[in-house]
Every structure is written in structure tokens, then in C-alpha cells.
C-alpha positions as CSV (number, residue, x, y, z in Angstrom):
1,M,120.7,118.9,146.7
2,S,117.5,120.1,145.2
3,E,117.6,122.8,142.5
4,P,114.9,125.1,141.1
5,T,112.7,123.6,138.5
6,A,110.0,125.3,136.4
7,V,107.5,123.4,134.4
8,R,104.8,124.8,132.1
9,I,102.0,122.7,130.4
10,V,99.6,124.0,127.8
11,Y,97.2,122.0,125.6
12,D,94.8,122.4,122.7
13,D,92.3,120.0,121.0
14,D,95.1,118.0,119.4
15,A,98.1,117.8,121.7
16,I,99.7,118.5,125.1
17,Y,102.8,120.7,125.1
18,L,105.2,120.6,128.0
19,G,108.3,122.7,128.7
20,A,110.7,122.7,131.6
21,R,113.7,124.7,132.8
22,L,116.0,122.8,135.1
23,A,118.7,124.8,137.0
24,G,122.0,123.5,138.3
25,P,124.7,121.2,136.9
26,V,123.7,118.2,135.0
27,R,125.3,115.0,133.9
28,Y,124.5,112.9,130.9
29,R,125.8,110.7,128.2
30,L,124.6,109.7,124.8
31,G,123.0,106.4,123.9
32,R,120.4,104.7,121.8
33,R,116.7,105.5,122.4
34,D,115.1,103.7,125.3
35,M,118.5,102.8,126.9
36,D,118.7,102.7,130.7
37,L,121.5,105.3,131.2
38,L,121.5,105.1,135.0
39,D,124.4,107.6,135.3
40,S,122.5,110.3,133.5
41,D,120.0,112.9,134.7
42,W,116.5,112.6,133.3
43,F,113.4,114.7,133.1
44,G,110.2,112.7,132.9
45,V,106.4,113.1,132.8
46,A,103.7,110.5,133.3
47,F,100.1,110.8,132.1
48,D,97.5,108.8,134.0
49,S,95.1,109.0,131.0
50,Y,92.8,106.2,132.4
51,H,92.7,107.9,135.9
52,D,93.1,104.6,137.6
53,H,96.2,105.6,139.6
54,R,97.9,102.4,138.4
55,T,98.8,102.8,134.8
56,A,100.3,105.7,132.9
57,F,102.1,106.8,129.7
58,H,105.6,107.7,130.8
59,F,108.0,109.8,128.7
60,Q,111.6,110.8,129.6
61,V,114.5,112.8,128.0
62,N,118.0,113.5,129.2
63,P,120.1,116.7,128.6
64,G,121.7,115.0,125.6
65,G,118.4,114.5,123.9
66,V,118.1,110.8,124.4
67,E,114.5,109.8,124.7
68,R,112.8,106.9,126.4
69,D,109.3,106.0,127.3
70,A,107.3,103.2,128.7
71,A,106.5,100.0,126.8
72,L,103.9,100.4,124.0
73,V,102.3,97.0,124.6
74,T,102.8,94.4,127.3
75,L,102.0,90.8,126.4
76,E,101.5,88.1,129.0
77,A,102.2,84.5,127.9
78,M,102.9,81.6,130.2
79,K,102.8,83.9,133.2
80,M,105.6,86.0,131.8
81,E,105.3,89.6,130.7
82,N,106.9,90.7,127.4
83,E,107.3,94.4,126.6
84,L,107.0,95.6,123.0
85,R,108.5,99.0,122.3
86,A,108.4,101.2,119.2
87,P,111.4,100.8,116.9
88,A,111.7,104.6,116.5
89,R,110.1,107.9,117.5
90,G,106.6,108.1,116.1
91,R,103.0,108.4,116.9
92,V,100.5,105.8,117.9
93,A,97.9,105.7,115.1
94,K,95.8,102.9,116.4
95,L,95.7,100.4,119.3
96,A,93.9,97.3,118.0
97,A,93.6,95.4,121.4
98,N,92.2,96.3,124.7
99,E,93.5,95.5,128.2
100,G,93.0,91.9,129.0
101,S,92.2,90.9,125.4
102,K,93.2,87.5,124.1
103,V,95.2,87.9,120.8
104,E,96.2,85.3,118.2
105,G,99.6,84.9,116.8
106,G,100.5,87.4,114.1
107,A,97.7,89.8,115.1
108,V,98.2,93.5,114.7
109,L,98.3,95.1,118.2
110,A,99.3,98.6,117.4
111,V,100.1,100.8,114.4
112,I,103.0,103.2,114.8
113,V,103.6,105.9,112.3
114,I,107.1,107.4,111.8
115,G,108.3,110.6,110.1
116,T,106.4,113.3,108.2
117,I,104.1,110.9,106.5
118,G,103.6,109.2,109.8
119,W,102.7,112.5,111.4
120,V,100.0,113.1,108.7
121,I,98.8,109.5,109.1
122,A,98.4,110.0,112.8
123,R,96.7,113.4,112.4
124,P,95.1,113.3,108.9
125,A,93.4,116.6,109.2
126,V,96.9,118.2,109.1
127,A,97.1,117.2,105.4
128,A,94.0,119.3,104.6
129,Y,95.2,122.3,106.7
130,L,98.6,122.4,105.0
131,L,97.1,121.9,101.5
132,I,94.6,124.7,102.0
133,F,97.1,127.1,103.5
134,L,100.2,126.4,101.4
135,T,98.7,125.8,97.9
136,P,98.0,129.5,97.2
137,L,101.5,130.4,98.4
138,V,103.5,127.9,96.3
139,V,101.2,127.0,93.3
140,G,103.0,129.5,91.0
141,I,106.5,128.1,91.7
142,N,108.1,126.6,88.6
143,A,108.4,122.9,88.3
144,G,112.0,122.0,89.1
145,A,112.8,125.3,90.8
146,V,112.6,123.8,94.3
147,I,111.7,120.1,93.8
148,P,112.9,118.1,90.7
149,V,110.2,117.5,88.1
150,L,107.2,118.6,90.2
151,R,105.8,121.9,91.4
152,P,105.7,122.2,95.2
153,N,101.9,122.0,95.3
154,E,102.0,118.9,93.2
155,A,104.6,117.3,95.6
156,L,102.3,118.2,98.5
157,I,99.4,116.4,96.8
158,V,101.5,113.3,96.2
159,L,102.9,113.3,99.7
160,F,99.6,113.8,101.5
161,G,97.8,111.5,99.1
162,A,100.3,108.8,99.9
163,A,99.9,109.4,103.7
164,V,96.1,109.2,103.5
165,G,96.3,106.1,101.4
166,L,98.7,104.5,103.9
167,R,96.2,105.3,106.7
168,W,93.5,103.6,104.7
169,L,95.7,100.6,104.1
170,A,96.4,100.5,107.9
171,G,92.6,100.5,108.4
172,V,92.2,97.6,106.0
173,R,94.9,95.6,107.9
174,T,93.3,96.1,111.3
175,G,89.8,95.7,110.0
176,D,88.7,99.3,110.6
177,I,87.6,100.2,107.1
178,R,85.5,103.2,106.2
179,W,84.5,103.0,102.6
180,P,84.0,106.5,101.0
181,R,80.5,107.4,100.1
182,M,80.0,109.5,96.9
183,D,77.3,112.1,96.7
184,R,76.0,114.3,93.9
185,V,78.7,116.9,94.4
186,D,81.4,114.2,94.0
187,A,79.8,112.9,90.9
188,S,79.5,116.4,89.4
189,L,83.2,117.1,90.1
190,I,84.2,113.8,88.5
191,A,82.0,114.6,85.4
192,L,83.6,118.0,85.3
193,G,87.1,116.4,85.3
194,V,86.1,114.1,82.4
195,T,84.5,116.8,80.3
196,T,87.5,119.1,80.7
197,S,90.2,116.5,80.0
198,V,89.1,113.2,78.4
199,L,86.4,114.7,76.1
200,P,88.6,117.4,74.6
201,L,91.4,114.9,73.8
202,M,88.8,112.6,72.2
203,M,87.6,115.4,70.1
204,M,91.1,116.2,69.0
205,V,91.7,112.6,68.0
206,V,88.4,112.5,66.0
207,R,89.4,115.7,64.2
208,Q,92.9,114.3,63.6
209,R,94.6,117.1,65.4
210,P,98.0,116.5,67.0
211,I,98.0,116.4,70.8
212,S,100.9,118.4,72.3
213,A,102.5,118.2,75.7
214,D,100.7,121.5,76.6
215,D,97.4,119.9,75.8
216,L,98.1,117.0,78.2
217,L,99.2,119.4,81.0
218,Y,96.1,121.5,80.6
219,C,94.0,118.4,80.8
220,I,95.4,117.3,84.2
221,V,94.8,120.6,85.9
222,M,91.3,119.7,86.9
223,W,92.4,116.3,88.2
224,K,95.0,117.9,90.4
225,L,92.3,120.1,92.0
226,L,90.1,117.1,92.3
227,A,92.9,115.2,94.1
228,E,93.1,118.1,96.6
229,Y,89.3,117.9,97.1
230,V,89.4,114.2,97.7
231,I,92.2,114.6,100.3
232,V,90.3,117.3,102.1
233,R,87.0,115.6,101.9
234,T,88.5,112.4,103.2
235,V,90.1,113.8,106.4
236,I,87.8,116.6,107.4
237,S,84.8,115.3,109.3
238,T,83.8,117.8,112.0
239,R,82.6,121.4,112.1
240,E,85.6,122.5,114.0
241,Q,88.0,121.1,111.4
242,A,85.9,122.8,108.6
243,M,86.2,126.1,110.4
244,R,89.9,125.8,110.7
245,C,90.1,125.2,107.0
246,L,88.1,128.3,106.3
247,W,90.3,130.4,108.6
248,L,93.5,129.1,107.0
249,S,92.0,129.8,103.5
250,M,91.3,133.4,104.6
251,L,94.8,133.8,106.1
252,A,96.4,132.5,102.9
253,A,94.3,134.9,100.8
254,A,95.3,137.8,103.0
255,I,99.0,136.9,102.5
256,V,98.5,136.7,98.8
257,C,96.8,140.2,98.8
258,A,99.5,141.8,101.0
259,V,102.3,140.5,98.8
260,G,100.5,141.5,95.7
261,I,100.1,145.0,96.9
262,V,103.8,145.2,97.8
263,Q,104.7,143.8,94.4
264,S,102.5,146.3,92.5
265,L,104.3,149.1,94.4
266,G,107.7,147.7,93.6
267,L,108.9,147.6,97.2
268,A,111.5,145.4,98.9
269,D,112.6,143.8,95.6
270,V,109.4,141.6,95.7
271,P,109.1,141.7,91.8
272,G,112.6,140.4,91.4
273,L,112.1,137.6,94.0
274,L,108.8,136.6,92.3
275,A,110.5,136.6,88.9
276,K,113.1,134.2,90.1
277,Y,110.8,131.5,91.3
278,Y,107.3,132.2,90.0
279,A,107.8,133.5,86.4
280,P,107.0,130.8,83.8
281,V,110.1,131.5,81.7
282,G,112.8,133.6,83.3
283,V,111.9,137.2,84.1
284,D,108.3,137.8,83.2
285,T,107.4,141.4,82.5
286,S,104.0,140.8,84.0
287,L,105.6,140.7,87.4
288,S,106.8,144.3,87.2
289,N,104.1,146.1,85.2
290,G,102.4,147.6,88.3
291,R,99.8,144.7,88.6
292,G,100.1,142.2,91.5
293,G,100.1,138.6,90.4
294,C,101.8,137.6,93.6
295,F,102.4,133.9,94.1
296,L,99.8,132.9,91.5
297,G,101.6,134.2,88.4
298,P,99.2,136.1,86.2
299,P,97.5,139.1,87.8
300,A,94.1,137.7,86.7
301,S,94.7,134.7,89.0
302,A,95.3,136.9,92.0
303,A,92.3,139.0,91.3
């Protein structure tokens, strides 16, 4: 007996989003991904992306959340077809072979990325979007308050830097290498990093002044900013992506301003919340003196 089914599909420049509401009783059982659970109800969708009415990307899910999809790659050898499936849920970062291509033994046919890093590898511009939006909101959180040793913004740099690096390594493995090209802006920023870190330390050594831990921490500030710049510059390549970065930067700035205003007015216990996570040492009086430092710590930074 047929039951009512409602399906909605929306899409943007990056993805297709699909939702369905299936009425009536259902039956299912749990199992491993890609299992053929014949006694279970399934909801599936097929995308004829080549518009040849013969091949399609097929995805299915049952009421228990078990997922299965079509084979990632089909190899034909000795007139026999062998299906290759992804070992886990992920994204296809690259297909290194075309239909009908002859491949050698050990050749890379597809690159699958799994997990959060894999998500960023598959869509590298996401790393820039998240860095630009989240950095102003978490940059003032104390090291160790949320993540051991590192500040959250430093952890984001490490995570996304690793993802971009892995994507580059995948390009090396498949032969799709794009060597970065430096321009005068890049050279100027590197020179700025050297003159604000290496040069001051060399001057302290020449003057026989002791180098403290604070001196070293201050010297790496510019290099952290340079690391963010490298990530953004590496993954942002179109005007549309650059515009998204600008809008996200303005949105983050608006949030910082709004919270700073609420903080300066002493509303909703915002000063106490900021003192718990954002004060350099315990409760900082600068968080409750009527000036809004917001997520950035000192009021001068927010200004």
C-alpha cells in the first residue's frame, strides 16, 4: 500500500540538500554501512550527473540510519567487473581516472577524505571561512581553558593547516601539483615577520640580555597571523569566495561590537562570562570597568 511521501530539494554553489518525510509504518534493522538489508525499508536518491540516462550516483539510508551507496569505482579485468567502495563515510576529493581509462597496478584511482579534516580537504575554502569568522570570537580565550596547551584560534590554525597540507600531499601523489607563487605582498609579510621576531631576538643576544618566555611568545604572534594568511591565500581563488570572506569578516565584527556594547552596559552577566574564559589571569578588572573589550581582551583591541 502506498503512503504519502514529501521530498524537498534545495541547493547552493557547494552542495545539494535533500530532505524527506515518509508516512506510515516502517521496518528496519541495523547493520554495517553498505550492507544489503533486504528486509529493511530504504529511502534513496540517484543523481544522473552525466545526463546519459545510464549511469548515476546512488545514495540510500534506512530508518535506522544505515547508509549505503553505489560503488565508487568499477574496475574491469579479464572481463570481470570489480567494485571498489569507500571504507567509511567521506567525500570524494579527486577522481584520478576517467571512464574507459587503462590503469596500472598500484595507481591512485580516487582520493576519499574522512572526518573533519577530510571535510576541509574536500572543500578547502571552508578553512578560510571558519578562520575568518571564528578567530575574532575565540582569539581571547586563554590557552588551556578549552583546549589543552593551545588557544582555540591556534588549534584552528594547526587543524586547517594540516588539512591544507594533506590536500597538497594528495595532489603530489596524484600528480596534480600547484606550486605556490610568491608576490611582493608575500615577500613583504615574510620580511615583516622576520623583523618583528628574529631581528629583536638577535639584538637581545648581541646586547647580552636574557630572553624570557614572554619574549618568545611575542615573537611568534606575527607568524601565527602569517600562517592564517597563508591558509586563506592558498584556498581562496575566486571573486565569490573572496566576497564570502568579506561578509563573514563583517559579521564577526558586528558580533564583537554587539557583545562589547552589552559588556560595557553590564547586562546579562556578560562581564562575568568574559572574565571566566577571556581574562588573562583570573578576573580582570578591565572586563568590568565600563569599556568593552569583548572577545579580544583589552578594550583597545576591540576598538
